[in-house]
C-alpha atoms as one frame of an Amber mdcrd trajectory, in Angstrom:
protein
   0.000   0.000   0.000   2.815   2.421   0.816   4.398   1.743  -2.576   1.268
   2.867  -4.450   0.986   5.956  -2.246   4.559   6.975  -3.042   4.074   6.248
  -6.761   1.109   8.621  -6.782   2.891  11.289  -4.709   6.027  11.158  -6.890
   4.205  10.838 -10.233   5.866   7.519 -11.067   4.134   5.570 -13.835   4.683
   2.300 -15.730   7.056   0.806 -16.563   8.560   2.391 -13.420   7.339   1.471
  -9.931   8.219   1.877  -6.271   9.695  -1.367  -4.927  10.144  -0.323  -1.327
  10.409   2.516   1.155  12.850   2.710   4.059  12.818   5.319   6.790  15.794
   6.008   9.030  14.240   7.913  11.915  17.565   8.782  13.573  19.077  10.196
  10.366  15.715  11.668   9.238  16.152  10.098   5.791  13.426   8.556   3.655
  14.736   6.301   0.864  12.421   5.230  -1.948  13.580   2.304  -4.126  12.408
   2.581  -7.747  12.665  -0.115 -10.418  11.220  -0.889 -13.843   9.291  -3.882
 -15.153  11.247  -6.822 -16.559  11.169  -6.814 -20.366  10.718  -3.038 -20.632
  12.196  -1.218 -23.592  13.207   2.434 -23.471  13.438   5.326 -25.896  16.591
   7.409 -26.097  16.510  11.011 -27.252  17.775  11.335 -30.817  17.545   7.610
 -31.605  14.263   6.330 -33.072  12.432   3.407 -31.456  12.513   1.694 -28.084
  15.603  -0.262 -27.166  16.297  -3.382 -25.066  17.966  -3.122 -21.670  21.663
  -4.035 -21.748  22.336  -3.720 -17.999  21.508  -1.446 -15.078  23.173   1.069
 -12.795  21.756   2.166  -9.445  21.608   5.953  -9.257  20.616   7.982  -6.228
  18.588  11.144  -6.792  17.939  13.808  -4.170  14.266  14.759  -4.045  12.625
  17.594  -2.184  12.099  16.856   1.495   9.065  14.991   2.747   8.213  17.355
   5.600  11.477  17.667   7.595  12.965  14.418   6.252  15.554  14.198   3.498
  14.198  12.137   0.595  16.416  10.007  -1.640  15.280   8.038  -4.681  17.411
   4.962  -5.373  16.654   4.137  -8.975  17.652   0.959 -10.810  18.447   2.779
 -14.042  18.684   0.889 -17.342  21.400   1.208 -19.933  20.087   0.290 -23.376
  21.803  -1.200 -26.406  21.315   0.973 -29.490  21.171  -0.264 -33.112  24.766
   0.918 -33.722  25.945  -1.359 -30.875  26.623   1.439 -28.397  25.174   1.432
 -24.890  23.514   4.499 -23.390  22.136   5.302 -19.935  18.398   6.065 -19.874
  17.364   9.202 -18.004  14.270   8.367 -15.923  11.306  10.570 -16.902  11.030
  11.928 -13.355  14.679  13.051 -13.147  15.244  16.789 -13.311  11.656  17.933
 -12.793   9.145  18.488 -10.055   6.653  15.676  -9.636   3.514  14.790  -7.744
   2.751  16.364  -4.409   5.749  18.700  -4.414   4.741  20.188  -7.764   1.274
  20.894  -6.395   2.680  22.514  -3.252   5.086  24.628  -5.273   2.234  25.709
  -7.537   0.528  27.136  -4.465   3.507  29.425  -3.852   4.864  27.393  -0.961
   8.274  26.868  -2.562   9.820  29.458  -0.235   9.329  26.921   2.549  11.006
  24.012   0.739  14.667  23.164   1.055  16.944  23.443  -1.950  17.987  20.244
  -3.640  21.733  20.023  -4.048  23.776  18.500  -6.844  27.438  18.857  -7.705
  26.748  21.953  -9.804  25.103  23.854  -6.936  21.636  24.272  -5.515  18.626
  23.815  -7.759  15.247  24.390  -6.165  12.726  21.764  -7.156  14.834  19.449
  -9.308  15.840  15.861  -8.836  19.583  15.580  -9.162  21.904  12.634  -9.293
  25.455  13.075  -8.038  27.610  14.366 -10.868  24.734  16.038 -12.739
């Protein structure tokens, strides 16, 4: 039940899904595990069609806080094999944009009360960011 709640709140849709949620009360960190359905194929910008998964890499994205708790998305991210034989990492559709509940709250003008999300390039209010992006 919690998985479906977090999918709705984060705007995660098929083939992606929440596979688990862990809460570390002492550290005040909420970690949401996200995966994709077996057999999924993914589009890559600039390359026509949907491509088979070659392998995966787990990436951690920093999401806006859930109340006072830091929120991390641990995403099993596919790398796909392209027709030319090269392999390219797929960018999840929810990376780099506001989603779900936080988008609604920000739309109400409450973004002044949210904490900045931090990536290696600096602070970016309202964006998911993976380390190194």
